[in-house]
SETOR-61653 format. One record per residue (C-alpha): x, y, z; residue in three letters. Coordinates in Angstrom, 3 decimals, padded with zeros to 6 digits. Layout:
residues N
<node <X; Y; Z>; 'ALA'>
...
end
This chain:
residues 228
<node <085.677; 127.610; 190.142>; 'MET'>
<node <086.912; 129.616; 193.069>; 'LEU'>
<node <086.255; 128.543; 195.841>; 'LYS'>
<node <085.835; 130.542; 199.626>; 'MET'>
<node <088.003; 129.726; 202.928>; 'LYS'>
<node <087.571; 131.020; 206.163>; 'SER'>
<node <089.045; 129.948; 209.861>; 'ARG'>
<node <088.007; 131.304; 213.241>; 'THR'>
<node <090.221; 133.822; 214.731>; 'PHE'>
<node <091.027; 135.074; 217.993>; 'VAL'>
<node <092.760; 138.600; 219.318>; 'ALA'>
<node <094.548; 140.158; 221.815>; 'ALA'>
<node <094.169; 142.963; 223.667>; 'ALA'>
<node <096.849; 144.716; 224.557>; 'MET'>
<node <097.875; 148.457; 226.697>; 'VAL'>
<node <099.401; 151.021; 226.199>; 'ALA'>
<node <093.368; 147.788; 215.638>; 'ALA'>
<node <082.075; 149.650; 185.226>; 'SER'>
<node <084.081; 147.797; 183.776>; 'LEU'>
<node <086.402; 148.069; 183.333>; 'LEU'>
<node <082.837; 149.079; 184.375>; 'PRO'>
<node <092.333; 143.922; 230.949>; 'SER'>
<node <096.492; 145.045; 231.375>; 'ALA'>
<node <093.530; 145.173; 233.183>; 'LEU'>
<node <090.262; 142.271; 233.831>; 'PRO'>
<node <087.607; 142.712; 232.014>; 'LEU'>
<node <084.133; 144.331; 233.178>; 'ALA'>
<node <081.676; 141.444; 234.186>; 'ALA'>
<node <078.962; 142.598; 231.820>; 'THR'>
<node <079.005; 144.902; 228.961>; 'THR'>
<node <076.209; 146.701; 227.745>; 'ALA'>
<node <074.239; 144.782; 224.135>; 'ALA'>
<node <074.983; 146.433; 221.714>; 'ALA'>
<node <072.599; 146.006; 218.138>; 'THR'>
<node <075.323; 145.205; 215.632>; 'PRO'>
<node <076.246; 147.686; 213.184>; 'LEU'>
<node <076.247; 146.895; 209.811>; 'THR'>
<node <077.745; 149.045; 206.634>; 'GLN'>
<node <074.926; 151.577; 204.770>; 'THR'>
<node <075.587; 149.891; 201.167>; 'PRO'>
<node <077.621; 151.557; 198.905>; 'ASP'>
<node <076.163; 151.845; 195.641>; 'GLN'>
<node <072.045; 151.486; 194.639>; 'ASP'>
<node <073.099; 149.503; 191.293>; 'GLU'>
<node <071.100; 145.583; 193.041>; 'HIS'>
<node <069.648; 144.044; 191.135>; 'HIS'>
<node <067.994; 140.599; 191.719>; 'ALA'>
<node <068.722; 138.456; 187.747>; 'GLY'>
<node <068.864; 140.362; 184.858>; 'PHE'>
<node <067.075; 142.103; 182.160>; 'VAL'>
<node <065.394; 140.416; 178.938>; 'ASN'>
<node <063.371; 143.415; 178.171>; 'THR'>
<node <065.644; 146.459; 177.049>; 'ASP'>
<node <064.511; 147.758; 173.433>; 'LYS'>
<node <068.346; 147.327; 171.343>; 'CYS'>
<node <068.090; 147.890; 166.746>; 'ASN'>
<node <068.968; 145.141; 164.986>; 'PRO'>
<node <070.129; 146.224; 162.150>; 'GLU'>
<node <072.682; 149.024; 164.086>; 'THR'>
<node <073.716; 146.958; 167.022>; 'ASP'>
<node <073.672; 143.232; 165.871>; 'ALA'>
<node <077.648; 143.206; 166.106>; 'ASN'>
<node <077.718; 144.377; 170.061>; 'TYR'>
<node <077.894; 143.015; 172.387>; 'HIS'>
<node <077.825; 144.605; 175.982>; 'PRO'>
<node <079.076; 143.389; 178.910>; 'TRP'>
<node <075.605; 143.735; 182.324>; 'GLU'>
<node <077.569; 143.389; 185.224>; 'GLN'>
<node <075.425; 143.752; 189.020>; 'TRP'>
<node <075.813; 143.234; 192.610>; 'VAL'>
<node <072.924; 141.579; 194.352>; 'THR'>
<node <073.708; 142.039; 197.441>; 'ASP'>
<node <076.240; 143.318; 199.985>; 'GLU'>
<node <076.462; 142.222; 203.442>; 'TRP'>
<node <079.399; 142.552; 207.389>; 'ASP'>
<node <080.732; 138.959; 207.470>; 'ARG'>
<node <081.354; 139.610; 211.464>; 'TYR'>
<node <084.847; 137.170; 211.951>; 'ASN'>
<node <085.556; 138.040; 215.054>; 'GLY'>
<node <085.729; 140.157; 218.446>; 'THR'>
<node <087.235; 141.562; 221.428>; 'ASN'>
<node <086.335; 144.146; 224.271>; 'SER'>
<node <088.029; 145.909; 227.372>; 'PHE'>
<node <086.837; 147.443; 230.750>; 'THR'>
<node <089.311; 150.550; 231.964>; 'ASN'>
<node <089.011; 150.190; 236.274>; 'ARG'>
<node <091.354; 151.506; 236.538>; 'SER'>
<node <092.089; 155.818; 237.018>; 'ASP'>
<node <093.624; 157.079; 234.170>; 'ARG'>
<node <093.183; 156.685; 230.361>; 'PRO'>
<node <094.438; 153.974; 228.765>; 'ILE'>
<node <096.015; 153.822; 224.779>; 'GLU'>
<node <093.923; 150.212; 223.796>; 'TYR'>
<node <095.187; 148.138; 220.816>; 'THR'>
<node <093.617; 144.643; 219.200>; 'LEU'>
<node <096.254; 142.493; 217.613>; 'GLU'>
<node <095.029; 139.949; 215.366>; 'VAL'>
<node <097.242; 136.552; 216.920>; 'THR'>
<node <095.295; 134.274; 214.582>; 'GLU'>
<node <095.114; 134.833; 210.184>; 'GLY'>
<node <091.995; 133.809; 208.699>; 'VAL'>
<node <090.471; 135.355; 205.125>; 'ASN'>
<node <087.637; 135.291; 202.536>; 'GLU'>
<node <088.301; 134.809; 198.906>; 'SER'>
<node <085.252; 135.011; 195.821>; 'VAL'>
<node <083.577; 132.045; 195.285>; 'LYS'>
<node <081.877; 132.062; 191.487>; 'ALA'>
<node <080.357; 129.629; 188.700>; 'MET'>
<node <080.545; 130.575; 185.464>; 'SER'>
<node <079.621; 128.808; 182.040>; 'SER'>
<node <081.588; 131.097; 179.687>; 'GLY'>
<node <085.316; 131.438; 179.709>; 'ASN'>
<node <085.740; 134.259; 180.285>; 'MET'>
<node <085.939; 134.915; 183.855>; 'TRP'>
<node <089.359; 136.878; 184.037>; 'ASP'>
<node <087.685; 139.943; 181.937>; 'ILE'>
<node <084.078; 139.226; 183.815>; 'PHE'>
<node <086.632; 139.589; 187.510>; 'PHE'>
<node <088.768; 142.685; 185.928>; 'HIS'>
<node <084.638; 145.036; 186.088>; 'GLY'>
<node <083.514; 143.730; 188.780>; 'VAL'>
<node <086.759; 144.330; 190.620>; 'LYS'>
<node <087.224; 148.274; 189.322>; 'SER'>
<node <083.686; 148.210; 190.024>; 'ARG'>
<node <082.319; 148.114; 192.563>; 'TYR'>
<node <085.711; 146.806; 194.402>; 'GLY'>
<node <085.242; 143.448; 194.576>; 'ILE'>
<node <088.580; 141.292; 195.453>; 'VAL'>
<node <089.893; 138.257; 194.841>; 'ARG'>
<node <090.462; 137.317; 198.622>; 'VAL'>
<node <091.509; 139.419; 201.747>; 'SER'>
<node <092.746; 138.870; 204.591>; 'GLU'>
<node <093.396; 139.471; 208.841>; 'TRP'>
<node <096.599; 138.216; 209.206>; 'ALA'>
<node <099.007; 137.296; 212.426>; 'VAL'>
<node <100.233; 141.023; 214.113>; 'GLY'>
<node <097.451; 143.565; 211.801>; 'ASP'>
<node <096.754; 145.685; 214.206>; 'LYS'>
<node <093.986; 148.141; 214.770>; 'LEU'>
<node <093.468; 151.065; 217.180>; 'GLY'>
<node <094.998; 152.922; 219.427>; 'PRO'>
<node <091.673; 153.323; 221.217>; 'VAL'>
<node <091.613; 155.971; 224.662>; 'THR'>
<node <089.984; 154.184; 227.159>; 'VAL'>
<node <088.844; 156.608; 229.698>; 'ASN'>
<node <088.459; 155.135; 233.329>; 'PRO'>
<node <085.631; 153.138; 233.607>; 'GLY'>
<node <084.330; 153.233; 230.431>; 'GLU'>
<node <083.895; 150.010; 228.324>; 'THR'>
<node <085.345; 149.356; 224.142>; 'VAL'>
<node <084.706; 146.615; 222.125>; 'ARG'>
<node <085.680; 145.725; 219.111>; 'ALA'>
<node <084.136; 143.382; 216.250>; 'ASP'>
<node <085.708; 143.445; 212.597>; 'TYR'>
<node <085.664; 141.232; 210.199>; 'GLY'>
<node <084.775; 141.678; 205.340>; 'VAL'>
<node <082.200; 143.354; 203.898>; 'HIS'>
<node <081.249; 141.010; 201.287>; 'MET'>
<node <078.923; 141.719; 198.022>; 'LYS'>
<node <076.656; 138.596; 195.939>; 'SER'>
<node <077.326; 139.226; 191.518>; 'PHE'>
<node <075.988; 138.333; 188.874>; 'ILE'>
<node <077.239; 139.631; 184.912>; 'GLY'>
<node <077.016; 138.438; 181.211>; 'ARG'>
<node <077.297; 139.107; 177.478>; 'VAL'>
<node <074.833; 140.712; 176.257>; 'ARG'>
<node <073.605; 140.469; 171.975>; 'THR'>
<node <071.072; 141.977; 170.043>; 'CYS'>
<node <067.826; 139.547; 169.359>; 'ASP'>
<node <066.885; 139.760; 166.095>; 'PRO'>
<node <062.986; 138.559; 166.671>; 'LYS'>
<node <062.068; 140.158; 169.701>; 'SER'>
<node <065.036; 143.628; 169.234>; 'GLY'>
<node <064.667; 142.979; 172.637>; 'THR'>
<node <068.862; 142.273; 174.699>; 'TRP'>
<node <069.110; 138.842; 175.949>; 'ARG'>
<node <072.563; 136.742; 177.273>; 'GLY'>
<node <074.434; 135.531; 174.553>; 'GLU'>
<node <075.276; 131.508; 175.327>; 'PRO'>
<node <078.798; 131.819; 174.064>; 'TYR'>
<node <080.153; 133.846; 176.646>; 'PHE'>
<node <077.989; 132.682; 179.535>; 'GLY'>
<node <076.825; 134.043; 182.441>; 'GLU'>
<node <078.379; 134.437; 185.385>; 'TYR'>
<node <077.308; 134.453; 189.415>; 'ASN'>
<node <078.942; 134.790; 192.536>; 'GLY'>
<node <080.524; 136.617; 195.460>; 'LYS'>
<node <083.310; 137.896; 197.146>; 'GLY'>
<node <084.577; 141.021; 199.301>; 'PRO'>
<node <085.718; 143.664; 198.983>; 'SER'>
<node <086.897; 146.202; 202.581>; 'THR'>
<node <087.695; 145.083; 206.089>; 'ARG'>
<node <086.510; 146.397; 208.625>; 'PHE'>
<node <085.919; 146.719; 212.146>; 'VAL'>
<node <082.979; 148.228; 214.448>; 'VAL'>
<node <084.676; 150.378; 217.168>; 'TRP'>
<node <081.774; 150.337; 220.205>; 'HIS'>
<node <082.136; 151.839; 223.672>; 'LYS'>
<node <080.138; 152.733; 226.762>; 'THR'>
<node <081.003; 155.344; 228.970>; 'THR'>
<node <080.603; 153.452; 233.529>; 'LYS'>
<node <077.093; 156.270; 233.135>; 'GLU'>
<node <075.848; 153.458; 230.639>; 'GLY'>
<node <076.035; 155.429; 227.575>; 'LYS'>
<node <077.006; 154.025; 224.427>; 'HIS'>
<node <077.785; 154.878; 220.941>; 'ARG'>
<node <079.179; 152.332; 218.247>; 'GLN'>
<node <081.484; 153.162; 214.945>; 'GLN'>
<node <082.239; 151.241; 212.176>; 'TRP'>
<node <085.419; 151.926; 210.496>; 'ALA'>
<node <086.966; 150.132; 206.800>; 'PRO'>
<node <090.520; 148.948; 207.645>; 'VAL'>
<node <092.995; 149.930; 204.889>; 'SER'>
<node <094.259; 147.230; 202.415>; 'GLY'>
<node <092.746; 143.547; 201.104>; 'ASN'>
<node <095.685; 141.939; 202.846>; 'SER'>
<node <097.736; 141.161; 205.687>; 'GLY'>
<node <099.368; 144.155; 205.618>; 'ASP'>
<node <099.513; 145.921; 209.228>; 'GLY'>
<node <097.739; 148.657; 208.450>; 'GLY'>
<node <095.861; 150.417; 210.574>; 'PRO'>
<node <091.491; 151.712; 210.613>; 'ALA'>
<node <092.028; 154.324; 209.344>; 'SER'>
<node <089.024; 156.042; 211.365>; 'ALA'>
<node <088.611; 155.188; 215.193>; 'SER'>
<node <086.001; 155.134; 217.813>; 'ILE'>
<node <087.756; 158.217; 218.797>; 'ASN'>
<node <087.732; 160.776; 216.122>; 'ASP'>
end
């Protein structure tokens, strides 16, 4: 069994982040905003296995195809920070992670082909063994104009999954699970992300979900920011 672990981490504001399927003080208050969640990146969500698909016992007897599905996906938030520009000039805001955290695959199986199965969900759904925020990772920079408040919420996009090898049942003529290879289920990380929130001094708010390059502590910046 592979286990997932995570630790809360803090950040500091700096002036100048198919198988083979504030610096300057923070504002006393900031505008509240509903957390932004990434739209699921694919529609192959199945709650469970289907045992009604037809097969031909004569031609499919020696055929054992893999079946892999994502059952759900969600954003897991790990930390947040905000900054208000109380000066009379634009300021470049950069988020820096000061304490590391990681999300790891947690899975259970009744078979012995985990490596092959994992290769499938990695290539098909982008699931990785570990997605890590490392000390020193930076997000931004973001230009914060006078009177504006910027908030950055960061975390990891997670997916739950199931999988099995199927065999053609000669009695019913339908695809069933192959007991020898077993079934697999679990959850794991895919993409790191940051959600930028920007509120003007007049109270106008906008937000943007941005993927972060790499799945381990590479120090890479967000591939997009609220400035785009």
